[in-house]
N, C-alpha and C positions, 0 to 999 in steps of 0.2 A: 596064780591064785585068783586074780581079778576076773578071769574068764568065767568064774562061778557067778559073777554079778551081772552077766550079760542079759539074763532074763529077770533081773530084779529092778523094781522101780524105787529110786532113791529120791527122797525129798530133802532139798537143801534150803533151810530157812535162813533168813538174813543173807539171801543170795546176791544182793546188790551191795553188801558191805565188803570190807577189806578181805577178810578170810573167805567169806562165801563166794565172792567172785572168782577167787583163785581155785577153789574146789570145783566150781561149775566148769571152769576152763579145762581143768585136768580130766574131769569126767567126759567132757566133749571129746578131748583128744583120744581117750581110750574107748570111745564108742559105747559108753555105759548110759543107760536110760536114766533120766533124772527129771525132776520138777523143781523149778526155781520159784521161791516165794519170799516176799519181804513186804514191809509196809509200803515201800516205793512202788511195788507191783500190785498194790491194792489188797494185801493180806494183813489184816489187823488181828494178830494173835493174842491181843489183850481181851478180845471178845470171844468167849467160850463157844457160843452158838456158831459164830462165823468160822471159828477154828474147826469145830466138829463137822460142819457142812463141807468145808474144804477137804478134810481128810476123807470123808465119805465119798466125795466126788473123785478124788485123785487116787485113793487107795494105795498109798505108799507102803512098801514093805520094810524100808530102812529110812530112818530119819537122822540127818546130820544137823544138829541145832546150832547155827551160827547167829541166831537172832539175839541182839543185845542193844540196850540203851546205855551207852557208856562213852567216856572221853578221858582226857588227861586229868591231872590233879586239880586244876582250877575248875574244870567242869564238874568233877566229882564233889568238890566242896560246895559248889553253888547250886547243885541240883539233887541234893540227897533224897528228898521226898519223891521226886519224879523217878529217880534211879531205882529206888526200892519198889515203888508201885508198879512201874512198867515192866521191870524185869521179873518181878514175882508173878504177875499175871501171865506174861508170855511163857515162862518156864512151866508153871503148873498146868496151864491150858494145853500146851503142846504135849506134855506127858499124858494127861488125861485123854486127849483125843487119840493119841497113839494106842493107849490101852483099849479104848472103845472100838477101834477099827483094826485091832490085831496086828499092829506093827511088830515085825520080828526082831528088830534091833534098833536101839536108840543111842546115838553117839553124842555125848554131852561134854563139850569143852568147858573147862572151868579156869578162871584166872588164878594165878598164884598169889594174888592179893588176898585170897581166902585163907592163907597161912597166918599163924600168930605173928604178932609184932615182936620179933626177936632181934638181937643186935648183931651177932657175928657167928652164925652157924648155918650150915646147909639144911634146907628143909627136907625132912624124910616123911614119907607117907604116913608112918605110924605116929608122927608127932603133929598131925594136922589139927587135932583137937586140943592141943596143949596150952592154949592161952588166948587172950583177946586179940582182935584185929586192930590194926592201926586206924585211928579215927578218920584219916584222910580217905580210906577205902572201906570203911565200915559198912555203908549201905550196900554197895555193889558186892563186896566180898562176901557178906553174910547171905545175900540172896543166892549167889553162886554156890556157896556151901550148902544152903538149904536145898538146892536143886539135886545135890548128891544124896541128901537124906530122902528127898522125894523119890529118887531112883531106887534107893535101898528099900524104901517102904513098898513100892510097887513091885519090885523084884520079889520081896518076901511074900506079899499077899497074892499077887497076880502072876508070879513067875515071869515077868517081863525081863527081857535081856537088855542090859545097858553096858556101855563102855564109858567110864568117866575119866577124862584126861585133864590134868592140871598143867596149864601152859603159862610160860612167862610172857612178858610183853613181846608182841611180834612187830616186825618191821619188814620193809621191802617195797618193791614197786606196787603202786596202788594204795599205799598207806595214806592216812589222814595227815595233812600238813597245816590245816587251818588252826588258828591259835587256840580255839576253845576245845576242839575234839581230839587234837593230836596228843600222843604220848611224847616223852622226852626226846626220843631220837628224831621223830618227824618234825617236832618243833625246832630242834637244833638245826636240822638241815635247812628248814625254811629261813630261820633267822640268819644263819651264817652265809647262805647263798645270797640272800637279799643284801646283806652288808657288803659282800664282795661286789655284787653288781652295782650297788649305789656308792661304792667306795666310802662306806661309813667307818669311822675310826674305832668304834667299839660295838660289841654285841653284849646285851645284858641277859643273863641266865638266872632263872629262878633258883633260890636257895644257895647252899654253900658249895655245891658240887661234890660233896662227899658221899652221898648215897651210892651204894653198889647195886647195879641192876644186871640181870641176865636177859639176853635178847635172843629171840628165836626167829630166824628168817622164815618168812611166810610160806615159801614153797617146801621147806622142811616140815612145817606143821601140816601142810596138805598131804605130804607123803605119808606121814604116820597116821593121819586120819583115814586115808585109804587103806592102810594096813589093818585098821580096826574093823573093817568091814568083813574080814574073812577069818579073824582069829576067834578062838573060843571066848565067849562072853566072860567078863571079869568085873564083878560088881565093885570091888574096892578101887579107889582112885589111883591113877598112875601118873607120876611126874614125867613130863616131856620137856626136855631142855638140853642145853649144852653142858650143864654142870659147872659153869664158871661165869664170872661177871666182870663188869668194868664200872668204874666210878663215872658219875655224870661229867665230872671235870675232864677225865681222860677221854671219854666219848666225844666231848666237845672239841678237844684237841685233835682227835682223829679226823673228825669232820672238817675242821679248820684246815688241816693239812691236805685233805683230799680235794677241797675246793680252792686251795691256794689263797686263802684269805690272810691278809697281812696285818689286820687290826688286832685289837686286844679283847680278850674275853673278860667280862666283869660280872661277878657273882653278887646278886641282890640278896643278901642274907636276911632281909626283912620278910622274904617270901618263904613259905613252908617247903621243907625237904620231902615230906612223906616218910614212909618207912625207911630206916637206915640201910637195910640189907635184904636182898631178895635173890637167893640162889638156891636151886633145888638139887638134891641128890638124885641121880638118874640110873641107879643100879637096877631097879625094877623094870624100867623102860628097856634097858639093854637085855635083860633076861627074857622078857615077854616077846619083844619084837626082834631080838638079835640085831639091833639097829640103834644108832645115835645120829643126831643131825650132823650134816657134813659141811654146811656152808660156813666158811670162815667169816668172822665179823667184819674184817677190813674189806673182804670181797663183797659181802652183802651190803655194806655201807656204800661202796662205790656204785653198785647197781641201783641202790635207792637214790643216790644223788643224780645219776644219769637219768633215771626216770623223772625226777623232779624237774630237771632242766628241759627234757624233751616233752613231757606231758602236762606239766603244771605251769612252769615259768613262761614257756613260749606260747601258751594259750591264754 
């Protein structure tokens, strides 16, 4: 199916970020033409004129939008205004520039933090609008939700083609491990590996450890994003995930075991947990793509830890 893309020009925004880098790598491996763009490469998609000029010059036929200004829970709570401002501008400008230059297909990944703050049920696509978002992710989640409304509006008025994918937290080689930008899994890898290497007696973890999270290995996300390039456009959002989760406490224990850390995990309950439960139903994903992610969490965590030792710790 991907042979149909050999003559297409694909723009990957956020191409120097975690997901974008893996998509670019896979496109290279498959010999598919692409343009990489990001703020680090000099492309400021917060500026509409610059964005339009870039699109007019490059003339992409497909856009995969991985551009985002986002981080972990601490980052999200401390940068709410910047998160709302930067992500709103990037998203709306990229979609408008795509319209103006006749982009054939726009792939729009959306975080599952855009789902309502519920306690103990799997998120279904038809329940996406059923309640308010958790305060810890309100700014980012609402902007990503608005990007789907933006897609719907442009599809309705201008007949633009979109694929909206709702993704859980991703992890894997190339992840963020720094304290401010990392999500829970990357932060836990950094903390526990550091404690083992320095022979520290304890590792302090934010919150109670009770929240349940679903984790998607980054290369599984790349695989399904490439699948979106050849399927029939589908304007309604599609959950992409493994359909099951793990508590932060159990995730920390898994990482502790993988790195052979002998110390104690201490939970700082004065710190916020974030939303209590984030798992998505994946029946629609299976129906549309005849596919579900295949990477086992333990296997993926091991690959992530190996990457951290080889590419982060040793450098």
